[in-house]
C-alpha positions as CSV (number, residue, x, y, z in Angstrom):
1,M,73.7,-300.7,0.6
2,N,77.2,-301.4,1.8
3,P,79.1,-298.6,3.5
4,P,81.5,-296.8,1.0
5,R,85.1,-298.1,1.0
6,T,87.9,-295.7,1.4
7,D,91.6,-296.3,1.1
8,A,92.5,-292.8,2.5
9,R,95.2,-292.8,5.1
10,R,95.8,-290.1,7.8
11,H,99.0,-288.3,7.1
12,H,99.1,-286.0,10.2
13,D,98.6,-286.1,13.9
14,P,95.1,-284.8,14.7
15,D,96.1,-283.8,18.2
16,V,98.7,-281.3,17.0
17,R,97.6,-277.7,16.8
18,G,99.5,-274.5,16.5
19,F,98.9,-270.8,16.5
20,A,99.8,-269.9,12.9
21,S,96.3,-269.4,11.5
22,D,92.7,-270.2,12.0
23,N,92.9,-271.5,8.4
24,Y,95.0,-274.4,9.8
25,A,92.0,-275.8,11.7
26,G,89.8,-278.5,10.2
27,A,86.1,-278.4,9.6
28,H,83.7,-278.4,12.6
29,P,82.0,-281.8,13.0
30,E,78.5,-280.2,12.6
31,V,79.7,-278.7,9.2
32,L,80.9,-282.1,8.1
33,A,77.6,-283.6,9.1
34,A,75.8,-281.0,7.1
35,L,77.9,-281.9,4.0
36,A,76.8,-285.5,4.4
37,V,73.2,-284.5,4.6
38,A,73.5,-282.5,1.3
39,N,75.3,-285.4,-0.4
40,G,73.6,-288.0,-2.5
41,G,71.1,-287.7,-5.3
42,H,71.1,-284.9,-7.9
43,Q,70.6,-281.2,-7.3
44,V,70.6,-278.5,-9.9
45,A,74.1,-277.0,-10.5
46,Y,75.4,-273.5,-10.3
47,G,73.3,-272.3,-7.4
48,E,69.8,-273.3,-8.4
49,D,69.8,-276.0,-5.7
50,A,67.6,-276.3,-2.6
51,Y,70.5,-275.5,-0.2
52,T,71.5,-272.3,-1.8
53,E,67.8,-271.2,-1.9
54,N,67.4,-271.9,1.8
55,L,70.6,-270.1,2.5
56,Q,69.0,-266.9,1.3
57,Q,66.4,-267.1,4.1
58,V,69.1,-267.8,6.7
59,I,71.1,-264.8,5.4
60,R,68.1,-262.5,5.6
61,S,67.4,-263.6,9.2
62,H,70.8,-262.1,10.0
63,F,71.1,-259.2,7.6
64,G,67.6,-258.0,6.8
65,P,65.0,-258.6,4.1
66,T,66.9,-257.2,1.2
67,A,70.1,-259.2,1.7
68,E,71.2,-261.6,-1.0
69,A,74.1,-264.1,-0.7
70,F,76.4,-265.2,-3.6
71,P,78.4,-268.2,-2.4
72,V,82.1,-268.3,-3.6
73,F,85.1,-270.5,-2.9
74,N,87.3,-268.2,-0.8
75,G,87.9,-264.9,0.8
76,T,90.0,-263.3,-1.8
77,G,87.4,-264.3,-4.4
78,A,84.7,-262.8,-2.3
79,N,86.6,-259.5,-2.0
80,V,87.5,-259.2,-5.6
81,V,84.0,-260.0,-6.8
82,A,82.4,-257.6,-4.3
83,L,84.7,-254.7,-5.1
84,Q,84.2,-255.2,-8.9
85,A,80.5,-254.9,-8.4
86,V,80.8,-251.4,-6.9
87,T,83.5,-249.8,-9.0
88,D,83.8,-248.6,-12.6
89,R,86.9,-249.3,-14.7
90,W,88.3,-246.0,-13.5
91,G,87.3,-246.5,-9.9
92,A,89.4,-246.9,-6.8
93,V,88.9,-248.4,-3.3
94,I,90.1,-246.6,-0.1
95,C,91.4,-249.0,2.5
96,A,93.8,-249.3,5.4
97,E,97.4,-249.8,4.4
98,S,97.4,-253.0,6.5
99,A,94.2,-254.3,4.9
100,H,94.2,-257.9,3.7
101,I,93.1,-256.7,0.2
102,N,96.3,-254.7,0.0
103,V,98.9,-256.9,1.6
104,D,97.8,-260.5,1.5
105,E,95.9,-261.1,-1.7
106,G,98.7,-261.3,-4.1
107,G,97.6,-258.2,-6.1
108,A,94.3,-259.9,-7.0
109,P,92.1,-256.8,-6.5
110,E,94.4,-254.9,-8.9
111,R,95.3,-257.6,-11.4
112,V,92.1,-259.6,-11.5
113,G,89.6,-256.9,-10.5
114,G,91.4,-254.1,-12.2
115,I,90.9,-251.9,-9.1
116,K,93.2,-249.2,-7.8
117,L,93.7,-249.3,-4.1
118,L,94.2,-246.0,-2.3
119,T,95.8,-246.9,1.0
120,V,95.9,-245.0,4.3
121,P,98.3,-245.7,7.2
122,T,96.5,-246.5,10.4
123,P,97.8,-247.1,13.9
124,D,95.4,-249.9,14.7
125,G,94.1,-251.2,11.3
126,K,91.0,-249.1,11.5
127,L,89.8,-246.3,9.2
128,T,88.0,-243.2,10.4
129,P,86.3,-240.4,8.4
130,E,89.3,-238.2,9.0
131,L,91.7,-240.9,7.6
132,I,89.4,-241.6,4.7
133,D,89.6,-238.0,3.7
134,R,93.3,-238.4,3.1
135,Q,92.3,-240.2,-0.1
136,A,88.7,-239.1,-0.7
137,Y,89.3,-236.3,-3.2
138,G,89.8,-235.8,-7.0
139,W,86.5,-237.2,-8.3
140,D,86.6,-234.8,-11.3
141,D,90.4,-235.2,-11.9
142,E,90.8,-237.5,-14.9
143,H,94.5,-238.0,-13.9
144,R,93.5,-239.8,-10.7
145,A,91.6,-243.0,-10.1
146,M,88.1,-242.0,-8.8
147,P,87.4,-243.0,-5.1
148,Q,84.2,-245.0,-5.3
149,V,84.4,-247.4,-2.3
150,V,85.6,-247.5,1.3
151,S,86.6,-251.0,2.3
152,I,87.1,-251.9,6.0
153,A,87.8,-255.2,7.6
154,Q,85.8,-256.5,10.6
155,A,87.8,-257.7,12.5
156,T,90.8,-255.9,11.1
157,E,94.1,-257.4,10.0
158,L,95.6,-256.3,13.3
159,G,92.9,-258.1,15.3
160,T,91.0,-254.9,16.3
161,V,87.2,-254.5,16.1
162,Y,85.1,-251.5,14.9
163,T,82.2,-250.5,17.1
164,P,78.8,-250.1,15.4
165,D,79.0,-246.4,15.9
166,E,82.5,-246.3,14.2
167,I,81.1,-248.2,11.2
168,R,78.0,-246.0,11.1
169,A,80.2,-242.9,11.0
170,I,82.3,-244.3,8.2
171,C,79.1,-245.2,6.2
172,E,77.6,-241.8,6.6
173,H,80.8,-240.1,5.6
174,A,81.4,-242.3,2.6
175,H,77.8,-242.1,1.4
176,A,77.9,-238.3,1.7
177,H,80.7,-238.4,-0.9
178,G,78.8,-240.9,-3.1
179,M,80.9,-243.8,-2.1
180,K,79.8,-247.4,-1.2
181,V,81.1,-249.2,1.9
182,H,82.4,-252.8,1.7
183,V,83.3,-254.9,4.7
184,D,85.8,-257.7,4.5
185,G,84.2,-260.0,7.0
186,S,86.5,-263.1,6.9
187,R,86.3,-262.9,10.8
188,L,83.0,-261.1,11.0
189,A,81.8,-263.7,13.5
190,N,84.7,-263.0,15.9
191,A,83.8,-259.3,15.8
192,A,80.2,-260.0,16.6
193,A,81.2,-262.3,19.5
194,T,83.4,-259.5,20.9
195,L,80.8,-256.8,20.5
196,D,78.0,-259.2,21.8
197,V,75.6,-257.9,19.2
198,P,73.8,-259.4,16.2
199,L,75.6,-259.3,12.9
200,R,73.1,-256.8,11.5
201,T,74.0,-254.2,14.2
202,F,77.3,-253.3,12.6
203,T,76.4,-254.2,8.9
204,N,73.1,-253.3,7.3
205,A,71.8,-251.4,10.3
206,A,75.0,-249.3,10.2
207,G,74.7,-248.5,6.5
208,V,77.1,-251.1,5.0
209,D,76.3,-251.8,1.3
210,L,77.9,-255.2,0.9
211,L,80.3,-257.6,2.6
212,S,82.4,-260.6,2.2
213,L,81.1,-263.2,4.7
214,G,83.7,-265.6,6.0
215,G,83.1,-269.3,6.7
216,T,86.5,-271.0,6.3
217,K,88.2,-269.4,9.4
218,N,85.2,-270.2,11.6
219,G,84.7,-274.0,11.0
220,A,83.8,-274.4,7.3
221,L,85.8,-276.8,5.1
222,F,85.8,-274.1,2.4
223,G,83.5,-271.4,1.2
224,E,82.5,-267.7,1.8
225,A,79.8,-265.5,0.3
226,V,79.4,-262.0,-1.1
227,V,76.4,-260.6,0.7
228,V,74.6,-257.7,-0.9
229,L,72.9,-255.6,1.8
230,N,71.9,-252.6,-0.2
231,P,71.2,-253.6,-3.9
232,D,71.1,-250.0,-5.1
233,G,73.9,-249.5,-7.6
234,I,75.4,-253.0,-7.2
235,R,75.6,-254.4,-10.7
236,H,76.1,-257.8,-12.4
237,L,77.3,-259.7,-9.4
238,K,76.3,-263.1,-10.9
239,H,78.3,-262.4,-14.0
240,L,81.3,-261.0,-12.1
241,R,81.3,-264.2,-9.9
242,K,81.6,-266.4,-13.0
243,L,84.1,-264.1,-14.7
244,S,86.3,-264.2,-11.5
245,M,86.2,-268.0,-11.5
246,Q,84.2,-268.1,-8.2
247,L,81.1,-269.9,-9.5
248,A,80.8,-273.3,-7.9
249,S,79.1,-275.9,-10.1
250,K,78.1,-278.0,-7.0
251,M,77.2,-274.9,-5.0
252,R,75.1,-276.9,-2.6
253,F,78.3,-277.9,-0.8
254,V,79.3,-274.3,-0.2
255,S,75.8,-273.2,0.8
256,V,75.1,-276.0,3.2
257,Q,78.2,-275.2,5.2
258,L,77.2,-271.6,5.6
259,E,73.7,-272.7,6.5
260,A,75.2,-275.1,9.2
261,L,77.1,-272.2,10.7
262,L,74.4,-269.5,10.5
263,A,71.1,-271.3,10.8
264,R,71.5,-271.7,14.6
265,D,74.4,-270.5,16.8
266,L,77.4,-272.5,15.6
267,W,79.0,-269.5,14.0
268,L,78.8,-267.7,17.4
269,R,79.9,-270.6,19.5
270,N,83.0,-271.1,17.4
271,A,83.9,-267.5,17.3
272,R,83.4,-267.0,21.1
273,H,85.6,-270.0,21.8
274,A,88.4,-268.8,19.5
275,N,88.2,-265.3,21.1
276,E,88.2,-266.7,24.6
277,M,91.3,-268.7,23.8
278,A,93.0,-265.6,22.5
279,Q,92.2,-263.8,25.7
280,R,93.6,-266.7,27.7
281,L,96.8,-266.6,25.6
282,A,97.1,-262.8,26.0
283,E,96.7,-263.1,29.8
284,G,99.4,-265.8,29.9
285,V,101.8,-263.8,27.7
286,R,101.4,-260.6,29.7
287,A,103.0,-262.4,32.7
288,V,106.1,-263.2,30.7
289,H,108.8,-260.6,31.2
290,G,110.3,-259.3,27.9
291,V,107.2,-260.0,25.8
292,E,105.1,-257.0,24.6
293,I,101.5,-257.3,23.3
294,L,101.3,-254.8,20.4
295,H,97.5,-254.3,19.8
296,P,94.3,-254.7,21.8
297,V,93.2,-258.3,21.8
298,Q,89.6,-257.9,20.5
299,A,89.1,-261.0,18.4
300,N,91.1,-264.3,18.0
301,A,94.6,-262.8,17.3
302,V,97.4,-261.9,19.6
303,F,100.2,-259.7,18.1
304,A,103.4,-259.6,20.2
305,R,107.0,-258.5,20.1
306,L,109.8,-260.7,21.5
307,P,113.4,-261.5,20.8
308,H,113.9,-262.9,17.3
309,D,115.9,-265.9,18.5
310,V,113.2,-266.9,21.0
311,S,110.6,-266.9,18.3
312,E,112.7,-269.0,16.0
313,R,113.2,-271.6,18.8
314,L,109.5,-271.5,19.7
315,Q,108.6,-272.0,16.1
316,K,110.3,-275.4,16.2
317,R,107.7,-276.4,18.9
318,F,104.6,-274.6,17.6
319,R,103.7,-273.2,14.2
320,F,103.2,-269.4,14.0
321,Y,104.3,-266.6,11.7
322,F,106.4,-263.5,12.0
323,W,104.3,-260.4,11.3
324,D,107.3,-258.1,11.0
325,E,110.5,-260.1,11.2
326,A,112.8,-257.1,11.3
327,A,111.0,-255.8,14.3
328,G,110.5,-259.1,16.0
329,D,106.8,-258.9,15.7
330,V,104.7,-262.2,15.6
331,R,101.1,-263.1,15.2
332,W,99.4,-265.9,17.2
333,M,96.0,-267.0,16.1
334,C,93.4,-269.1,17.9
335,A,90.7,-271.2,16.3
336,F,87.4,-272.8,17.2
337,D,89.3,-276.0,18.1
338,T,92.1,-274.4,20.2
339,T,92.0,-275.9,23.7
340,E,93.0,-274.5,27.0
341,D,95.7,-277.1,27.2
342,D,97.1,-275.9,23.8
343,V,97.3,-272.3,25.2
344,D,98.8,-273.3,28.5
345,M,101.4,-275.5,26.8
346,F,102.3,-272.7,24.5
347,V,102.7,-270.2,27.3
348,A,104.8,-272.6,29.3
349,A,107.1,-273.2,26.2
350,L,107.3,-269.4,25.7
351,K,108.5,-269.0,29.3
352,E,111.1,-271.7,28.9
353,E,112.5,-270.2,25.7
354,M,112.5,-266.7,27.2
355,A,114.4,-268.0,30.3
356,R,117.2,-269.6,28.1
């Protein structure tokens, strides 16, 4: 058989990398190779394929014997499907004010999922039992949406990481009030790499009921999964996935990517490298007078404050985003393919712009 012909042309420079988002990175070569393995021939559609079936065993090896994965297209879809599965029509979700579900999902939990979000200001993106109690009340008040779920992000939207004990305390507190605990794990691998513990240590072993498992930010082409850890009281997830337009017909191509990441140690290698590059970046930035690092660097993000005009000039050389433009706060993200040279060139450019 002749090799397939392609007329595709490259429209970008593959040697150019920035610090805007780990979503900017391409797919890891091992993930692309796995997609090629899954290609060819016919497999049953809508999740009844051999790759999705095998993914369940891989997921259970990380999250315990009751875990079940429901592959979806993206992180917002995973969060919306998961939260719908543990809330009634009158239910609400307690989350940090800075949570991705509150500030970066375009209102999807509210408009698509029909879920009220009860937000709590936090200094570092992390909830505590005491902070949860600011919204955990009024279950019998028909005038108030009923708190039914606590949703935390691991790592958080501010790049901080919960310890297993912190998550365990949240789960015990939430469960005592009859609430479920959901983890937005778009960067779950980065948190595990920082903590140097297995994924189960701060998920099912800590009492988490279900999570959104990230793949895209850690080397996948696309694809995440809702992972049910405690099936008690979690309803109709298959139907909710379809209703939320997250059911892939050719699901094998989502499942095989997650399998490629999780079956061995690719997920951890990618996350460790991204975290290490963020630490290298933070160390370089700390040496630059006039630049302030805002939060502990515990995953693959560095949040900093610097003069607005410096950021604007630097953005012409490297892509990154303002986090709070009025305050001069920016976010720099590292990915699995960020190199030491990328970091060093960025720090050198920052020094040059600060000196102007």
